[in-house]
PAKEMI-235637 format. One record per atom (N, C-alpha, C): residue number from 1; residue in one letter; atom name; x, z, y. Coordinates in pm, whole numbers, plus 32768, in hexadecimal, padded with zeros to 4 digits. Each point is the difference from the previous one (the first is absolute). Last residue first. Example, Ala and Ser with C-alpha at 12.3 -4.5 7.8 and 13.67 -1.06 7.14 Angstrom:
NODE/2/S/N/8505/82C4/7F1F
NODE/2/S/CA/8052/8006/8077
NODE/2/S/C/7FB3/8049/806D
NODE/1/A/N/801D/7FF9/7DC4
NODE/1/A/CA/7FA7/8000/8077
NODE/1/A/C/805A/8000/8078
//
This chain:
NODE/88/A/N/1611/7E1F/A010
NODE/88/A/CA/7FE1/7F6D/7FB4
NODE/88/A/C/7F73/7FD3/8030
NODE/87/A/N/8140/819A/80D4
NODE/87/A/CA/7FB0/7FCD/7FCD
NODE/87/A/C/8001/7F66/7FCF
NODE/86/Q/N/81E4/80C7/8021
NODE/86/Q/CA/7F7D/7FE5/8063
NODE/86/Q/C/7F8D/8005/7F9B
NODE/85/V/N/81D1/8116/7FC2
NODE/85/V/CA/7F5F/7FBB/7FDF
NODE/85/V/C/7FBF/7FD3/8045
NODE/84/A/N/814F/815F/8010
NODE/84/A/CA/801E/7F9F/8041
NODE/84/A/C/7F7A/7F96/7FE4
NODE/83/P/N/80A1/8223/7FD1
NODE/83/P/CA/7FA5/7F94/7FFD
NODE/83/P/C/800A/7FB0/8047
NODE/82/G/N/8196/813B/7F6F
NODE/82/G/CA/7F66/8012/803E
NODE/82/G/C/7FBD/7F75/8000
NODE/81/A/N/81CB/8064/7F1C
NODE/81/A/CA/7FE5/804C/80A0
NODE/81/A/C/7F9C/7FDF/806B
NODE/80/G/N/8085/7F6D/7E28
NODE/80/G/CA/7FAF/804D/7FF6
NODE/80/G/C/7FE9/8066/8058
NODE/79/T/N/80FA/7E4F/7F82
NODE/79/T/CA/8020/8079/800A
NODE/79/T/C/7FD7/808A/7FF4
NODE/78/L/N/7F39/7E48/801E
NODE/78/L/CA/804B/8024/7F94
NODE/78/L/C/8068/8072/7FF0
NODE/77/F/N/7F12/7FA5/8193
NODE/77/F/CA/7F94/7FF0/7F7D
NODE/77/F/C/804D/8033/7F7D
NODE/76/Q/N/811A/7F7C/8191
NODE/76/Q/CA/7FB0/8086/802B
NODE/76/Q/C/7FA7/7FFE/7F3C
NODE/75/R/N/80D1/7E9D/805A
NODE/75/R/CA/805E/8049/7FE7
NODE/75/R/C/7F97/8079/7FF2
NODE/74/A/N/7EF3/7EAB/809E
NODE/74/A/CA/8063/7FEE/7F6D
NODE/74/A/C/8020/8082/7FD3
NODE/73/A/N/7FD2/7FB6/81AF
NODE/73/A/CA/7FA2/803E/7FBE
NODE/73/A/C/801D/7FFA/7FBE
NODE/72/A/N/8132/7F1F/809A
NODE/72/A/CA/8003/80A8/8031
NODE/72/A/C/7F90/801E/7FD7
NODE/71/E/N/801A/7E43/7FDB
NODE/71/E/CA/8029/8040/7FB6
NODE/71/E/C/8008/80A4/803F
NODE/70/N/N/7E5E/7F35/8058
NODE/70/N/CA/8060/7FF0/8032
NODE/70/N/C/8077/8041/7F64
NODE/69/A/N/7DEF/8017/8018
NODE/69/A/CA/801B/7FB6/8073
NODE/69/A/C/8096/7FB7/8007
NODE/68/V/N/7EFC/80A0/7E30
NODE/68/V/CA/8014/801A/8081
NODE/68/V/C/8048/7FC2/807E
NODE/67/I/N/7F01/8028/7DDD
NODE/67/I/CA/8008/7FBE/8082
NODE/67/I/C/8026/8030/806B
NODE/66/P/N/8008/8077/7DB7
NODE/66/P/CA/7FBF/8034/808B
NODE/66/P/C/8060/7FAB/8068
NODE/65/I/N/7EDF/7FB8/7E16
NODE/65/I/CA/8086/7FD9/8043
NODE/65/I/C/8010/804D/8098
NODE/64/V/N/7E51/8017/7F34
NODE/64/V/CA/8079/8015/7F90
NODE/64/V/C/805F/7FED/8023
NODE/63/K/N/7EAC/7FEE/810C
NODE/63/K/CA/7FBC/8066/7FF2
NODE/63/K/C/807D/8036/7F69
NODE/62/G/N/8002/7E54/810B
NODE/62/G/CA/8035/806F/8085
NODE/62/G/C/8028/80A1/7F96
NODE/61/I/N/7F1D/7E48/7F88
NODE/61/I/CA/8090/801E/7FAC
NODE/61/I/C/801E/8087/803A
NODE/60/K/N/7E43/7F00/8066
NODE/60/K/CA/8028/8087/800F
NODE/60/K/C/8097/8006/7FAC
NODE/59/L/N/7F33/7E59/8062
NODE/59/L/CA/7FFF/8055/7F64
NODE/59/L/C/800F/8082/8025
NODE/58/I/N/8009/7F24/8181
NODE/58/I/CA/7F7C/7FC1/7FDB
NODE/58/I/C/7FF1/8038/7F62
NODE/57/D/N/818D/807A/80DF
NODE/57/D/CA/7F97/8033/8050
NODE/57/D/C/7F6F/7FCD/7FBB
NODE/56/L/N/8186/7EDE/7FA1
NODE/56/L/CA/8025/8084/7FA5
NODE/56/L/C/7F8C/809C/804F
NODE/55/M/N/7FFD/7E31/80B7
NODE/55/M/CA/7FE3/7FF9/7F4C
NODE/55/M/C/8009/8092/7FDA
NODE/54/Q/N/8087/7FEE/81CB
NODE/54/Q/CA/7F5E/7FC8/8004
NODE/54/Q/C/7FDF/7FFD/7F5C
NODE/53/R/N/81F8/8019/806A
NODE/53/R/CA/7F7A/80AC/8021
NODE/53/R/C/7F8B/7FB1/7FC9
NODE/52/A/N/80F9/7EC8/7FFA
NODE/52/A/CA/8019/8012/7FBF
NODE/52/A/C/7FC5/80A4/7FF5
NODE/51/G/N/8008/7EF2/815B
NODE/51/G/CA/7FEA/7FB1/7FA3
NODE/51/G/C/7FDF/804C/7F7B
NODE/50/P/N/80E7/80B9/8187
NODE/50/P/CA/7F76/8003/800B
NODE/50/P/C/7FA2/7FAD/7F78
NODE/49/A/N/81C2/80DF/7FCE
NODE/49/A/CA/8008/7F8B/8070
NODE/49/A/C/7F5F/8023/7FE5
NODE/48/V/N/8105/81B3/7F7F
NODE/48/V/CA/7FC0/7F77/7FB7
NODE/48/V/C/7FEA/7F9E/8079
NODE/47/S/N/8124/81CD/8008
NODE/47/S/CA/8001/7F56/8030
NODE/47/S/C/7FC8/7FA8/7FD6
NODE/46/H/N/8055/8147/7E90
NODE/46/H/CA/8021/8032/8090
NODE/46/H/C/7FAF/7F91/8046
NODE/45/I/N/7FE0/8109/7DFA
NODE/45/I/CA/7FF0/7FA4/804E
NODE/45/I/C/8031/7FFC/8097
NODE/44/A/N/8096/8152/7E18
NODE/44/A/CA/7F83/7FCB/80A3
NODE/44/A/C/802F/7F90/8022
NODE/43/I/N/8090/8144/7E2A
NODE/43/I/CA/7FED/7F5C/8053
NODE/43/I/C/7F75/8013/8079
NODE/42/S/N/812C/8162/7E4F
NODE/42/S/CA/7F8B/7FE5/8057
NODE/42/S/C/802A/7F68/804B
NODE/41/G/N/8092/813C/7E13
NODE/41/G/CA/8007/7F9E/8090
NODE/41/G/C/7FAB/8011/8070
NODE/40/G/N/800B/80C1/7E0F
NODE/40/G/CA/8042/8048/8085
NODE/40/G/C/801D/7FC8/8068
NODE/39/S/N/7F3D/7F0D/7E7F
NODE/39/S/CA/805C/8051/7FC3
NODE/39/S/C/8037/8067/8097
NODE/38/N/N/7E6E/7F3F/7FE3
NODE/38/N/CA/8007/8015/7F7A
NODE/38/N/C/8068/8031/7FED
NODE/37/G/N/7FBD/7F24/8180
NODE/37/G/CA/7FC7/809D/8035
NODE/37/G/C/8003/803D/7F65
NODE/36/S/N/809D/7E34/8069
NODE/36/S/CA/804A/8056/8014
NODE/36/S/C/7FDC/8097/7FB4
NODE/35/Q/N/7EEB/7EBF/7F41
NODE/35/Q/CA/8062/8024/7FF5
NODE/35/Q/C/8057/806D/8025
NODE/34/K/N/7E93/7F47/80FA
NODE/34/K/CA/7FD6/8069/7F86
NODE/34/K/C/8078/8030/7FAD
NODE/33/T/N/8042/7EDB/8183
NODE/33/T/CA/7FD5/8065/8048
NODE/33/T/C/7FEB/8044/7F6B
NODE/32/T/N/801E/7E3C/7F82
NODE/32/T/CA/80A4/8062/803E
NODE/32/T/C/7FDE/809D/802A
NODE/31/A/N/7EA5/7EE0/7F9C
NODE/31/A/CA/801C/803D/7F9E
NODE/31/A/C/8081/8017/8013
NODE/30/I/N/7F2C/7F78/817D
NODE/30/I/CA/7FBC/8092/7FAB
NODE/30/I/C/8008/7FEF/7F58
NODE/29/L/N/80D1/7EAF/8122
NODE/29/L/CA/7FFE/8065/802F
NODE/29/L/C/7FB6/808C/7FB9
NODE/28/W/N/7FEF/7E4A/7F4E
NODE/28/W/CA/8082/8049/7FF4
NODE/28/W/C/8027/8053/8046
NODE/27/A/N/7E6D/7F3D/8033
NODE/27/A/CA/7FEE/8017/7F55
NODE/27/A/C/808C/804E/8009
NODE/26/I/N/7F97/7F2F/8187
NODE/26/I/CA/7FE9/806F/8029
NODE/26/I/C/800A/8064/7F41
NODE/25/A/N/80A3/7E60/8030
NODE/25/A/CA/803B/8030/805A
NODE/25/A/C/7FC7/8093/8000
NODE/24/T/N/7F07/7EAE/7F20
NODE/24/T/CA/8082/7FFB/7FC7
NODE/24/T/C/806C/8087/8037
NODE/23/S/N/7E62/7F2F/80C4
NODE/23/S/CA/8015/805E/7FA6
NODE/23/S/C/8041/8027/7FBA
NODE/22/D/N/809B/7F5F/81BB
NODE/22/D/CA/7F8F/7FE7/7FB8
NODE/22/D/C/7FE2/8050/7F91
NODE/21/M/N/80C3/7FE0/8239
NODE/21/M/CA/8000/8035/7F6B
NODE/21/M/C/7F9A/7FB1/7FB5
NODE/20/F/N/80E0/7FF2/8201
NODE/20/F/CA/7FD6/7FD0/7F5B
NODE/20/F/C/8019/8043/7FB0
NODE/19/D/N/8106/800C/81A8
NODE/19/D/CA/7F7F/7FEF/803A
NODE/19/D/C/7FA3/7FDD/7F94
NODE/18/T/N/81FC/80EC/8044
NODE/18/T/CA/7F7C/7FD0/7F80
NODE/18/T/C/7F8B/7FE6/8059
NODE/17/K/N/8175/80D5/80BE
NODE/17/K/CA/7FFA/7F50/8003
NODE/17/K/C/7FBA/7FBE/7F95
NODE/16/C/N/801B/81EB/804E
NODE/16/C/CA/801C/7FBE/8081
NODE/16/C/C/7FD6/7F68/7FF5
NODE/15/L/N/803F/8190/7EC6
NODE/15/L/CA/7FA5/7F9C/7FD4
NODE/15/L/C/7FFA/7FA4/806D
NODE/14/D/N/8138/817F/7F01
NODE/14/D/CA/7FF2/7FBB/8080
NODE/14/D/C/7FA0/7F85/8007
NODE/13/L/N/8048/81BF/7EB2
NODE/13/L/CA/8022/7F76/7FF6
NODE/13/L/C/7FB7/7FE9/80A7
NODE/12/I/N/80FE/819F/7EBA
NODE/12/I/CA/7FCF/7FE4/8081
NODE/12/I/C/7FD6/7F4F/8017
NODE/11/I/N/804A/8188/7E7E
NODE/11/I/CA/803E/7FB4/8034
NODE/11/I/C/7F84/7FDC/8057
NODE/10/R/N/80F7/819E/7EC0
NODE/10/R/CA/7FBF/7FC9/8080
NODE/10/R/C/800A/7F95/803E
NODE/9/N/N/8059/8059/7DC9
NODE/9/N/CA/802B/802B/80A9
NODE/9/N/C/7FB0/7FE9/8050
NODE/8/G/N/7FCB/7FF4/7E30
NODE/8/G/CA/8044/806A/7FFC
NODE/8/G/C/7FF2/801E/80A0
NODE/7/S/N/7FE5/7E1A/7F3A
NODE/7/S/CA/7F8E/805E/801F
NODE/7/S/C/801E/809E/8002
NODE/6/W/N/818E/7EDB/7F89
NODE/6/W/CA/7FCF/7FD9/80C0
NODE/6/W/C/7F61/8083/7FF2
NODE/5/T/N/8163/7FBF/7E7C
NODE/5/T/CA/7FD8/806B/803A
NODE/5/T/C/7F9C/7FF6/808D
NODE/4/A/N/8105/7E7B/7F36
NODE/4/A/CA/7FCB/8038/7FA2
NODE/4/A/C/7F93/80A5/7FF8
NODE/3/G/N/8096/7E7B/8193
NODE/3/G/CA/8027/8051/7FAE
NODE/3/G/C/7FC8/803A/7FC1
NODE/2/L/N/7FA1/7EAE/8167
NODE/2/L/CA/8007/80B1/8035
NODE/2/L/C/802E/8049/7F6F
NODE/1/M/N/8006/7E24/7FF8
NODE/1/M/CA/8027/8035/8063
NODE/1/M/C/800D/805F/8017
//
């Protein structure tokens, strides 16, 4: 879906409709973020629904994957235009 060179891109994930995340989803997010970083890309998550946000906060995923308030903040973070990461 993203193409062969996806990991070198800046990727924004909108999780506003994600109410629950199991261990498989968390593992995928971490692995994808790592692969992206190793290839010169970057990932930011935004608009996380409360149920998913609770899981991300418990696991302190915000220390590994940038979690921001909205799409504008994600774009700002990924372009290096300023600090936009929310505290986890």
